[in-house]
C-alpha positions as CSV (number, residue, x, y, z in Angstrom):
1,M,0.0,0.0,0.0
2,C,1.2,3.5,-0.8
3,D,-0.2,6.8,0.1
4,L,-1.3,9.0,-2.8
5,T,-0.3,12.1,-0.9
6,R,3.3,10.9,0.0
7,Y,5.5,10.0,-3.0
8,S,8.1,8.4,-0.7
9,T,5.6,5.6,0.1
10,L,5.6,4.6,-3.5
11,K,9.3,4.8,-3.9
12,E,9.8,2.7,-0.7
13,L,7.3,0.1,-1.8
14,D,9.7,-1.5,-4.2
15,D,12.2,-2.2,-1.4
16,W,9.4,-3.4,0.9
17,V,8.1,-5.9,-1.7
18,Q,11.6,-7.1,-2.4
19,G,12.1,-7.6,1.3
20,V,9.0,-9.8,1.5
21,F,10.2,-11.8,-1.5
22,N,13.6,-12.3,0.2
23,V,11.9,-13.8,3.3
24,V,9.0,-15.8,1.9
25,G,9.8,-16.1,-1.8
26,E,7.8,-14.6,-4.7
27,V,4.2,-14.2,-3.9
28,P,1.4,-12.4,-5.8
29,V,1.4,-8.7,-5.3
30,V,-1.3,-6.1,-5.7
31,Y,-0.6,-2.4,-5.3
32,A,-3.1,-0.4,-3.3
33,V,-2.8,3.3,-3.9
34,N,-4.6,4.7,-0.8
35,K,-6.3,7.9,0.0
36,I,-8.1,8.4,-3.3
37,D,-10.9,10.0,-1.3
38,L,-8.5,13.0,-0.9
39,K,-7.9,13.5,-4.6
40,D,-9.9,16.7,-4.7
41,E,-8.6,18.1,-1.4
42,V,-4.9,17.7,-1.4
43,M,-2.0,18.0,-3.8
44,I,-1.5,14.6,-5.5
45,L,2.2,14.0,-5.8
46,Y,2.3,11.3,-8.4
47,G,0.0,9.6,-10.9
48,D,-0.6,6.7,-13.2
49,R,2.8,6.8,-15.0
50,E,4.7,6.4,-11.7
51,I,2.4,3.8,-10.3
52,E,2.4,1.8,-13.5
53,Q,6.2,1.8,-13.6
54,A,6.5,0.7,-10.0
55,A,3.8,-2.0,-10.3
56,R,5.3,-3.3,-13.6
57,A,8.5,-4.3,-11.8
58,F,6.5,-7.0,-10.0
59,E,3.9,-7.6,-12.7
60,A,1.3,-6.4,-10.2
61,P,-2.0,-4.8,-10.9
62,Y,-2.8,-1.7,-9.0
63,F,-6.0,-0.1,-7.7
64,Y,-6.8,3.3,-6.4
65,A,-8.5,2.8,-3.0
66,S,-9.6,4.5,0.1
67,A,-9.3,2.8,3.5
68,K,-11.6,5.6,4.8
69,T,-14.5,5.1,2.4
70,G,-13.8,1.5,1.5
71,E,-13.6,2.4,-2.2
72,N,-12.0,-0.5,-4.2
73,V,-10.9,-2.3,-1.0
74,E,-12.9,-5.4,-1.6
75,T,-12.0,-5.3,-5.3
76,L,-8.3,-5.3,-4.6
77,F,-8.5,-8.1,-2.0
78,R,-10.6,-10.2,-4.4
79,R,-8.0,-9.7,-7.1
80,L,-5.2,-10.7,-4.7
81,G,-7.2,-13.8,-3.6
82,T,-7.8,-14.8,-7.2
83,M,-4.1,-14.4,-7.9
84,V,-3.1,-16.6,-4.9
85,L,-5.6,-19.3,-6.0
86,Q,-4.4,-19.3,-9.6
87,R,-0.8,-19.5,-8.5
88,E,-1.7,-22.6,-6.5
89,G,-3.5,-24.1,-9.5
90,I,-6.9,-23.8,-8.0
91,P,-9.7,-23.1,-10.5
92,V,-11.4,-19.7,-10.0
93,A,-14.9,-19.0,-11.1
94,T,-15.3,-15.8,-13.0
């Protein structure tokens, strides 16, 4: 998860994901770009281009989300769950 209002959280996410991979091996990754509910109230410090570049490094989808309003939270967790099941070879109904 990165914070849309703090670019450093996106930059550091790469190291964080790699650290997880170093401990548990490669696992499915979904990027959650949090605080989308603030998009009209604060200065947004980065956008699609930066997020796509960061997520591409791990072949990860990304979702704009809001922990406050719940926007896209269920969607991103469902996507992550589907990725985990598919990785394990478990059929997933669509």
